SERO-4910 file (N, C-alpha, C, O; in steps of 0.05 Angstrom, whole numbers):
BEGIN
 pado doro    nc1    nc2    nc3   cac1   cac2   cac3    cc1    cc2    cc3    oc1    oc2    oc3
  Met    A   3613   3920   -164   3602   3895   -154   3593   3897   -125   3572   3886   -119
  Ser    A   3606   3911   -109   3600   3914    -81   3574   3930    -78   3558   3924    -61
  Glu    A   3571   3950    -94   3547   3967    -92   3522   3951   -101   3500   3954    -90
  Lys    A   3526   3934   -121   3504   3918   -131   3495   3899   -109   3471   3894   -106
  Arg    A   3514   3887    -95   3506   3868    -74   3492   3882    -51   3474   3871    -39
  Asp    A   3501   3907    -46   3487   3922    -24   3459   3928    -32   3441   3927    -15
  Glu    A   3454   3935    -57   3426   3940    -66   3409   3915    -64   3386   3917    -56
  Gln    A   3421   3892    -71   3405   3867    -70   3398   3861    -41   3376   3851    -35
  Ala    A   3417   3866    -23   3412   3860      5   3391   3878     16   3373   3868     31
  Gln    A   3392   3904      9   3371   3922     18   3344   3914      8   3324   3916     22
  Gln    A   3343   3905    -17   3318   3897    -29   3306   3873    -15   3282   3871    -11
  Gln    A   3324   3854     -8   3315   3830      6   3304   3836     34   3285   3825     43
  Asp    A   3318   3855     47   3309   3863     74   3281   3876     72   3264   3872     89
  Ala    A   3277   3892     51   3251   3906     48   3229   3885     43   3207   3888     53
  Glu    A   3236   3865     27   3216   3844     22   3209   3829     47   3186   3822     52
  Val    A   3229   3824     64   3224   3809     89   3207   3826    107   3189   3815    120
  Val    A   3212   3852    109   3196   3869    126   3167   3870    116   3148   3869    132
  Glu    A   3163   3873     90   3136   3874     78   3121   3848     83   3097   3848     90
  Gln    A   3136   3825     80   3123   3799     85   3115   3796    114   3093   3786    120
  Gln    A   3132   3806    132   3126   3804    160   3101   3821    167   3085   3814    183
  Thr    A   3100   3845    154   3077   3863    159   3051   3850    149   3031   3852    163
  Gln    A   3051   3837    126   3028   3824    115   3018   3801    134   2994   3797    138
  Glu    A   3038   3786    144   3031   3764    162   3018   3774    188   2999   3762    198
  Asp    A   3029   3797    198   3017   3809    222   2988   3818    217   2971   3814    234
  Asp    A   2984   3830    193   2957   3840    187   2938   3816    184   2915   3817    192
  Ala    A   2948   3795    172   2931   3771    168   2924   3758    194   2901   3748    198
  Gln    A   2942   3759    214   2936   3748    240   2916   3764    255   2900   3754    270
  Asp    A   2916   3791    250   2897   3808    265   2869   3806    254   2850   3806    269
  Met    A   2865   3805    228   2839   3805    216   2822   3781    222   2798   3785    229
  Pro    A   2831   3757    221   2813   3733    226   2802   3733    255   2782   3720    261
  Val    A   2816   3747    273   2807   3746    300   2779   3758    302   2762   3747    315
  His    A   2774   3781    289   2748   3794    290   2727   3777    274   2705   3775    283
  Glu    A   2734   3766    251   2716   3750    236   2708   3725    251   2684   3717    250
  Gly    A   2727   3713    264   2721   3689    280   2702   3694    302   2685   3678    308
  Glu    A   2705   3717    315   2688   3724    337   2659   3728    327   2641   3720    341
  Val    A   2655   3739    304   2629   3743    293   2616   3717    287   2592   3713    293
  Val    A   2630   3698    276   2620   3671    269   2612   3657    294   2590   3644    295
  Asn    A   2629   3658    315   2623   3644    340   2598   3656    353   2582   3640    364
  Asp    A   2593   3682    352   2569   3694    364   2544   3684    349   2523   3679    362
  Asp    A   2545   3681    323   2522   3672    307   2515   3643    315   2492   3636    318
  Gln    A   2536   3626    318   2531   3599    325   2520   3596    353   2502   3580    358
  Ser    A   2530   3613    372   2519   3612    399   2490   3621    400   2474   3609    415
  Gly    A   2482   3641    385   2455   3650    384   2436   3628    373   2414   3624    383
  Ala    A   2445   3615    352   2429   3594    340   2425   3570    359   2403   3559    361
  Ala    A   2446   3563    374   2444   3542    393   2425   3549    416   2409   3532    425
  Ser    A   2426   3574    424   2408   3583    446   2378   3582    437   2361   3574    453
  Glu    A   2372   3590    413   2345   3589    402   2336   3560    400   2313   3554    405
  Glu    A   2354   3542    392   2346   3513    389   2340   3501    417   2321   3486    420
  Gln    A   2356   3508    437   2351   3498    464   2325   3509    475   2310   3494    487
  Gln    A   2318   3534    469   2293   3546    478   2269   3531    465   2249   3527    478
  Arg    A   2272   3525    440   2251   3511    425   2247   3483    436   2224   3474    440
  Ile    A   2269   3469    442   2268   3442    454   2254   3443    481   2237   3426    488
  Tyr    A   2260   3463    497   2248   3466    523   2218   3471    521   2202   3459    536
  Glu    A   2210   3488    502   2182   3493    498   2167   3468    489   2145   3463    498
  Leu    A   2179   3452    471   2166   3428    462   2164   3407    485   2143   3394    487
  Glu    A   2185   3405    501   2183   3386    524   2162   3395    544   2148   3378    555
  Thr    A   2160   3421    549   2139   3431    567   2111   3425    556   2094   3416    571
  Ala    A   2107   3430    530   2081   3424    518   2075   3395    519   2052   3387    524
  Leu    A   2095   3378    515   2091   3349    517   2083   3340    545   2065   3324    548
  Ser    A   2096   3351    565   2089   3344    593   2061   3353    600   2046   3338    613
  Glu    A   2053   3376    591   2026   3386    596   2005   3368    582   1985   3362    594
  Ala    A   2011   3360    558   1993   3343    543   1990   3315    557   1968   3305    559
  Gln    A   2013   3304    566   2012   3279    580   1996   3281    606   1981   3263    613
  Ala    A   2000   3303    621   1985   3307    646   1955   3309    640   1939   3298    655
  Gln    A   1948   3323    618   1920   3326    611   1907   3299    604   1885   3293    611
  Ile    A   1923   3283    589   1913   3256    581   1909   3239    606   1889   3224    608
  Lys    A   1928   3240    625   1925   3224    649   1900   3233    665   1886   3216    675
  Glu    A   1896   3259    667   1872   3268    681   1846   3259    667   1827   3251    681
  Gln    A   1846   3260    641   1822   3251    627   1818   3221    630   1795   3212    632
  Gln    A   1839   3205    631   1837   3177    635   1825   3171    663   1808   3154    666
  Asp    A   1835   3186    683   1825   3183    710   1795   3190    711   1779   3176    725
  Ser    A   1788   3211    697   1759   3219    697   1742   3197    684   1720   3192    694
  Val    A   1752   3185    663   1737   3164    650   1734   3140    668   1712   3128    670
  Leu    A   1755   3133    682   1754   3110    701   1735   3115    723   1719   3098    731
  Arg    A   1735   3140    734   1716   3147    756   1687   3146    746   1670   3136    760
  Ala    A   1683   3157    722   1656   3157    711   1646   3128    706   1623   3122    711
  Arg    A   1664   3111    697   1657   3083    692   1650   3069    718   1631   3054    720
  Ala    A   1667   3074    739   1662   3062    765   1635   3072    777   1620   3056    788
  Asp    A   1630   3098    774   1604   3108    784   1580   3096    769   1560   3089    781
  Met    A   1584   3092    743   1563   3080    727   1558   3051    735   1535   3042    737
  Asp    A   1580   3036    740   1577   3008    749   1563   3007    776   1546   2990    780
  Asn    A   1571   3025    794   1558   3025    821   1529   3031    819   1512   3019    832
  Ala    A   1522   3051    802   1494   3058    799   1478   3035    786   1455   3031    794
  Arg    A   1490   3021    767   1476   2999    755   1472   2976    776   1450   2964    776
  Arg    A   1492   2971    792   1489   2950    813   1467   2958    833   1452   2941    841
  Arg    A   1467   2984    841   1446   2992    860   1419   2990    847   1400   2981    860
  Ala    A   1417   2997    822   1391   2995    808   1382   2966    806   1359   2960    810
  Asp    A   1401   2948    799   1394   2920    797   1385   2909    824   1366   2894    826
  Ala    A   1399   2918    846   1392   2909    873   1364   2918    880   1348   2904    892
  Glu    A   1358   2943    873   1332   2954    880   1310   2940    864   1288   2934    875
  Val    A   1315   2934    839   1296   2919    823   1291   2892    834   1268   2882    836
  Glu    A   1313   2878    841   1311   2851    853   1296   2852    879   1279   2835    885
  Lys    A   1302   2873    895   1288   2875    921   1258   2880    917   1241   2868    930
  Ala    A   1252   2898    898   1224   2904    892   1209   2879    881   1186   2874    888
  Arg    A   1224   2864    865   1211   2839    853   1205   2819    875   1184   2806    875
  Lys    A   1224   2816    895   1220   2796    916   1198   2804    935   1183   2787    944
  Phe    A   1197   2830    942   1180   2838    964   1156   2855    955   1142   2867    972
  Ala    A   1150   2856    929   1127   2871    920   1101   2859    930   1081   2873    934
  Leu    A   1101   2833    934   1077   2819    943   1075   2817    973   1057   2804    984
  Glu    A   1093   2830    988   1093   2826   1017   1067   2835   1030   1055   2820   1046
  Arg    A   1057   2858   1023   1032   2868   1035   1009   2851   1026    991   2844   1042
  Phe    A   1009   2844   1000    987   2827    990    987   2799   1004    966   2789   1011
  Ala    A   1012   2788   1007   1014   2762   1021   1004   2764   1049    991   2746   1059
  Gly    A   1011   2786   1063   1001   2789   1090    971   2789   1092    960   2780   1112
  Glu    A    958   2801   1072    929   2801   1072    917   2773   1067    894   2768   1075
  Leu    A    932   2756   1054    922   2729   1048    925   2709   1072    911   2689   1073
  Leu    A    943   2716   1090    948   2697   1112    924   2690   1129    920   2667   1137
  Pro    A    906   2710   1135    882   2702   1150    865   2682   1136    851   2666   1149
  Val    A    865   2682   1109    850   2661   1095    861   2634   1100    847   2615   1104
  Val    A    888   2632   1100    901   2606   1106    895   2598   1134    889   2574   1139
  Asp    A    895   2617   1153    889   2610   1181    861   2599   1184    857   2580   1198
  Asn    A    842   2612   1170    814   2602   1172    811   2574   1160    795   2558   1171
  Leu    A    824   2569   1139    823   2542   1127    834   2521   1147    823   2500   1150
  Glu    A    856   2528   1159    868   2509   1178    851   2506   1203    848   2483   1213
  Arg    A    838   2527   1212    819   2524   1235    795   2506   1228    786   2491   1244
  Ala    A    786   2510   1203    764   2493   1194    771   2464   1194    756   2446   1201
  Leu    A    796   2458   1185    805   2430   1185    808   2419   1213    802   2396   1218
  Glu    A    818   2436   1231    821   2427   1259    794   2422   1273    791   2404   1289
  Ala    A    775   2440   1267    749   2438   1281    731   2417   1269    712   2408   1282
  Gly    A    736   2409   1244    718   2390   1231    720   2362   1242    741   2354   1252
  Asp    A    698   2348   1241    696   2320   1250    700   2302   1226    681   2297   1211
  Ala    A    725   2292   1223    730   2275   1200    715   2248   1202    712   2235   1181
  Gly    A    705   2241   1225    690   2215   1227    661   2218   1219    648   2198   1216
  Asn    A    652   2242   1216    624   2247   1207    623   2245   1177    635   2262   1163
  Glu    A    609   2225   1167    607   2221   1138    594   2244   1124    600   2250   1101
  Ala    A    576   2258   1138    563   2281   1125    582   2305   1122    579   2321   1103
  Val    A    601   2307   1140    619   2330   1140    645   2323   1124    659   2341   1115
  Lys    A    651   2297   1122    676   2289   1109    681   2301   1082    703   2311   1077
  Pro    A    661   2300   1063    666   2312   1037    673   2342   1038    689   2352   1023
  Leu    A    660   2355   1057    665   2384   1060    694   2389   1070    707   2407   1060
  Leu    A    702   2372   1089    730   2375   1099    751   2368   1078    772   2381   1076
  Glu    A    744   2348   1061    762   2342   1039    765   2365   1020    787   2370   1010
  Gly    A    743   2379   1014    744   2402    997    761   2425   1009    776   2438    995
  Val    A    757   2429   1035    772   2450   1049    802   2443   1049    819   2460   1045
  Glu    A    808   2417   1053    836   2408   1053    849   2412   1025    872   2421   1023
  Met    A    834   2406   1004    845   2410    977    849   2440    972    869   2448    960
  Thr    A    830   2456    981    833   2485    977    858   2495    993    873   2512    982
  His    A    861   2485   1017    884   2494   1033    911   2486   1020    929   2503   1019
  Lys    A    913   2462   1010    937   2453    997    943   2469    972    965   2477    967
  Ser    A    922   2474    956    925   2490    932    934   2518    938    950   2530    924
  Phe    A    922   2529    959    929   2556    967    958   2558    976    973   2576    968
  Leu    A    967   2539    992    995   2539   1001   1014   2535    977   1035   2548    976
  Ser    A   1007   2517    959   1024   2513    936   1027   2538    919   1048   2544    908
  Thr    A   1005   2553    917   1006   2578    901   1024   2599    913   1040   2611    900
  Ile    A   1020   2603    939   1036   2625    952   1066   2617    954   1083   2634    955
  Glu    A   1071   2590    956   1099   2581    957   1113   2587    931   1138   2590    931
  Lys    A   1099   2587    909   1111   2593    883   1122   2621    882   1140   2627    866
  Phe    A   1111   2639    898   1119   2666    899   1138   2672    922   1142   2695    929
  Gly    A   1149   2651    934   1169   2655    955   1159   2654    983   1175   2659   1002
  Met    A   1134   2648    988   1123   2647   1015   1129   2619   1026   1128   2599   1013
  Ala    A   1137   2619   1052   1143   2594   1066   1133   2596   1094   1136   2616   1108
  Pro    A   1120   2574   1104   1109   2575   1131   1130   2571   1152   1151   2559   1147
  Ile    A   1126   2582   1176   1143   2578   1199   1127   2562   1219   1109   2572   1232
  Asp    A   1134   2536   1222   1120   2518   1240   1140   2505   1259   1150   2483   1253
  Pro    A   1148   2519   1281   1171   2511   1297   1164   2491   1320   1177   2491   1340
  Gln    A   1145   2474   1316   1137   2455   1337   1161   2438   1345   1174   2425   1328
  Gly    A   1168   2439   1372   1190   2423   1382   1218   2435   1377   1238   2423   1384
  Gln    A   1219   2459   1366   1244   2472   1361   1251   2492   1383   1233   2500   1397
  Pro    A   1277   2499   1385   1284   2520   1405   1271   2546   1398   1267   2553   1374
  Phe    A   1264   2561   1418   1251   2587   1414   1270   2606   1401   1293   2609   1410
  Asn    A   1261   2620   1380   1277   2640   1366   1262   2666   1365   1243   2668   1350
  Pro    A   1270   2686   1381   1255   2711   1382   1254   2726   1355   1237   2744   1352
  Glu    A   1272   2720   1337   1272   2733   1311   1249   2722   1293   1241   2736   1274
  Leu    A   1240   2698   1299   1219   2685   1282   1194   2678   1298   1173   2674   1286
  His    A   1196   2677   1324   1174   2668   1341   1165   2690   1360   1181   2707   1368
  Gln    A   1140   2689   1367   1128   2707   1387   1116   2690   1409   1097   2675   1405
  Ala    A   1128   2692   1433   1119   2676   1455   1093   2687   1467   1092   2710   1476
  Met    A   1072   2671   1465   1046   2680   1475   1042   2671   1504   1028   2684   1519
  Ser    A   1054   2649   1512   1052   2639   1539   1075   2620   1545   1089   2611   1527
  Met    A   1079   2614   1571   1100   2595   1579   1088   2574   1598   1068   2580   1612
  Gln    A   1099   2551   1597   1089   2529   1614   1112   2512   1624   1130   2505   1609
  Glu    A   1110   2506   1650   1131   2489   1662   1127   2460   1653   1104   2450   1651
  Thr    A   1149   2447   1647   1148   2419   1639   1175   2406   1643   1196   2419   1641
  Asp    A   1175   2380   1648   1199   2365   1651   1205   2348   1625   1226   2336   1623
  Glu    A   1186   2349   1607   1189   2332   1583   1206   2346   1561   1217   2332   1544
  Leu    A   1208   2372   1562   1222   2387   1542   1244   2404   1555   1241   2412   1578
  Glu    A   1264   2410   1539   1284   2429   1548   1272   2457   1551   1253   2464   1536
  Pro    A   1281   2473   1570   1271   2500   1572   1275   2516   1546   1294   2510   1531
  Asn    A   1257   2534   1541   1258   2551   1517   1253   2534   1492   1265   2540   1471
  Thr    A   1236   2514   1494   1229   2498   1471   1200   2504   1464   1183   2507   1482
  Val    A   1194   2505   1438   1166   2510   1429   1149   2486   1435   1153   2465   1422
  Met    A   1130   2488   1453   1112   2466   1460   1089   2464   1441   1080   2442   1434
  Ala    A   1079   2487   1433   1055   2487   1415   1056   2512   1398   1066   2533   1406
  Val    A   1045   2509   1373   1044   2531   1354   1014   2539   1353    998   2525   1342
  Met    A   1009   2563   1363    981   2573   1363    974   2584   1335    951   2582   1326
  Gln    A    994   2596   1322    989   2606   1295   1016   2606   1280   1036   2616   1290
  Lys    A   1016   2594   1257   1040   2592   1241   1050   2620   1232   1034   2638   1228
  Gly    A   1076   2622   1230   1087   2646   1218   1094   2642   1189   1091   2620   1179
  Tyr    A   1101   2664   1175   1108   2661   1146   1131   2680   1139   1134   2702   1150
  Glu    A   1147   2671   1120   1169   2686   1109   1164   2690   1079   1151   2673   1066
  Leu    A   1173   2713   1068   1172   2718   1040   1200   2723   1030   1212   2743   1035
  Asn    A   1211   2703   1015   1238   2704   1005   1258   2710   1027   1276   2727   1023
  Gly    A   1255   2697   1050   1273   2701   1072   1267   2724   1090   1280   2726   1111
  Arg    A   1248   2740   1084   1240   2763   1101   1215   2755   1117   1196   2744   1106
  Leu    A   1216   2761   1143   1194   2754   1160   1169   2771   1154   1170   2796   1155
  Val    A   1147   2758   1148   1122   2772   1143   1105   2772   1169   1092   2791   1176
  Arg    A   1106   2749   1183   1091   2746   1208   1105   2726   1225   1111   2704   1215
  Pro    A   1110   2732   1251   1123   2712   1268   1102   2691   1276   1078   2695   1276
  Ala    A   1113   2668   1283   1096   2646   1293   1089   2651   1322   1107   2658   1338
  Met    A   1064   2648   1329   1055   2652   1357   1056   2625   1370   1044   2605   1362
  Val    A   1072   2623   1392   1078   2597   1403   1076   2597   1434   1075   2618   1447
  Met    A   1074   2573   1445   1076   2568   1474   1104   2556   1479   1112   2538   1464
  Val    A   1117   2566   1499   1145   2559   1504   1148   2545   1531   1134   2553   1550
  Ser    A   1164   2525   1532   1169   2510   1557   1189   2525   1575   1205   2541   1565
  Arg    A   1186   2520   1600   1205   2531   1619   1209   2511   1642   1191   2495   1648
  Ala    A   1231   2513   1655   1237   2497   1679   1221   2507   1702   1211   2530   1702
  Ala    A   1219   2491   1723   1204   2499   1746   1215   2525   1759   1199   2540   1771
  Asn    A   1240   2529   1757   1252   2553   1770   1263   2573   1749   1279   2590   1756
  Gly    A   1254   2571   1725   1265   2588   1704   1243   2598   1686   1219   2593   1690
  Gly    A   1251   2613   1665   1232   2623   1646   1244   2625   1618   1268   2620   1615
  Val    A   1228   2632   1599   1237   2635   1572   1253   2661   1569   1246   2682   1579
  Asp    A   1276   2658   1554   1292   2682   1549   1284   2692   1521   1295   2683   1501
  Thr    A   1266   2711   1521   1256   2721   1495   1276   2739   1481   1271   2747   1458
  Gln    A   1299   2745   1494   1320   2761   1481   1342   2744   1469   1359   2755   1456
  Ala    A   1342   2718   1474   1363   2701   1465   1361   2696   1435   1378   2682   1423
***
């Protein structure tokens, strides 16, 4: 009986040793397998991050390009609007002042009609019909040129304005303020606000002063 128990004890000890050996081997093996799995996961994560970085970079470049193209379109539109406004202004300017030279050539005709009216003797029955015809022609002529933007400058009794008037002579007087237009020798004319011809005038002055043609 004693020998039998000794054999059983020895067998149990051997089983314990073998079990311990298997557990040690099992603990050693997963360490290497686990390391391989972790390396694979780390590599996959690194590739994914690189891909995300590349996509973000491409997106930023595309957004910058879109912004640049938008700015170019806005600049081109602004340039086009400015060019159209300049063209419209030039057309309007040409429309207003295309007749300036032609109008200037017509002014002597108006002057001659006015001189004829001033020189004519309205009390002479023989001349009266002729003067009436000249007067009608003069009025019609003025009405026609006014339709195209012509306007007379007749500054009788007004302060002298060197931008619109040309002083031909000065005369001392106590009846008018100095630098006042005493007489209009020849009317001036404007075309749509632009001076075509200044009015030729006589200007008053004080006994101890003169006209300031620069005022």
